[in-house]
Structures are given as C-alpha cells and as structure tokens.
Wavefront OBJ file of the C-alpha trace (Angstrom):
o trace
v 100.593 120.010 95.534
v 101.985 122.472 93.982
v 101.278 126.169 95.558
v 99.747 127.417 92.196
v 98.278 125.716 89.176
v 100.346 126.287 86.732
v 103.624 124.832 88.256
v 105.240 121.865 87.543
v 104.603 119.059 89.962
v 108.503 117.478 90.200
v 108.461 113.343 90.163
v 109.201 111.650 92.889
v 112.832 110.601 93.003
v 112.433 106.781 94.122
v 116.276 105.615 94.069
v 119.330 107.629 93.409
v 122.100 105.324 92.356
v 125.098 105.353 95.741
v 122.689 106.921 98.039
v 123.059 106.082 101.769
v 120.903 103.052 102.297
v 121.618 102.786 106.090
v 118.776 104.698 106.871
v 116.058 102.762 104.935
v 113.736 100.148 106.662
v 113.840 96.676 105.588
v 110.371 97.574 103.776
v 111.670 100.551 102.233
v 114.619 98.413 100.342
v 112.558 95.266 99.405
v 110.007 97.995 98.037
v 112.820 99.319 96.175
v 114.607 95.983 94.792
v 111.340 95.352 93.601
v 111.052 98.720 91.937
v 114.606 98.568 90.344
v 113.799 94.902 89.274
v 110.380 95.863 87.065
v 113.042 99.089 85.477
v 115.488 96.055 84.648
v 112.436 94.380 83.035
v 111.672 97.537 81.110
v 115.187 98.368 79.958
v 115.920 94.959 78.723
v 112.679 94.902 76.741
v 113.765 98.183 75.052
v 117.281 96.951 74.201
v 115.734 93.729 72.879
v 112.890 95.798 70.932
v 116.137 97.801 69.506
v 117.902 94.885 68.309
v 115.242 93.077 66.774
v 115.020 96.791 65.011
v 118.807 97.021 63.928
v 118.669 93.492 62.776
v 115.594 94.421 60.669
v 117.567 97.155 58.649
v 120.397 95.132 58.456
v 118.418 92.392 56.619
v 116.774 94.661 54.209
v 120.008 96.615 53.799
v 122.104 93.290 52.974
v 123.397 92.862 49.503
v 124.487 89.208 48.868
l 1 2 3 4 5 6 7 8 9 10 11 12 13 14 15 16 17 18 19 20 21 22 23 24 25 26 27 28 29 30 31 32 33 34 35 36 37 38 39 40 41 42 43 44 45 46 47 48 49 50 51 52 53 54 55 56 57 58 59 60 61 62 63 64
C-alpha cells in the first residue's frame, strides 16, 4: 500500500526476460509459464487483428 493516497502504485513485475531462474520454486516456474503463455496468446490475437485490418485496408484501396 502506498504511503500517501496520491502516490502511484507500481505494478508488480511478473517476469523479467533473462533473470536468474535458479532461485524460483517449481510452482513459481509453472505459474510464470502459465502467465507467459497467456501473454503470448494475447499478443498473437492482437497480431491477427492488425493483420486483418491491414488486409481490409489493402482491399479497399486496391484498384484493378
């Protein structure tokens, strides 16, 4: 909890690329894997949405 109400709360960093994993338990590693898989799925969905938008724009401006 912040000392004062107007202080911004920093989000907890879940995983840092390249960090030392030797100090994490099996449960912590499994949890991080699940979180990262969820993030990968979110990134892939956004990539697909952007690709669909690009294709629609290309079709709109394509003149034959």
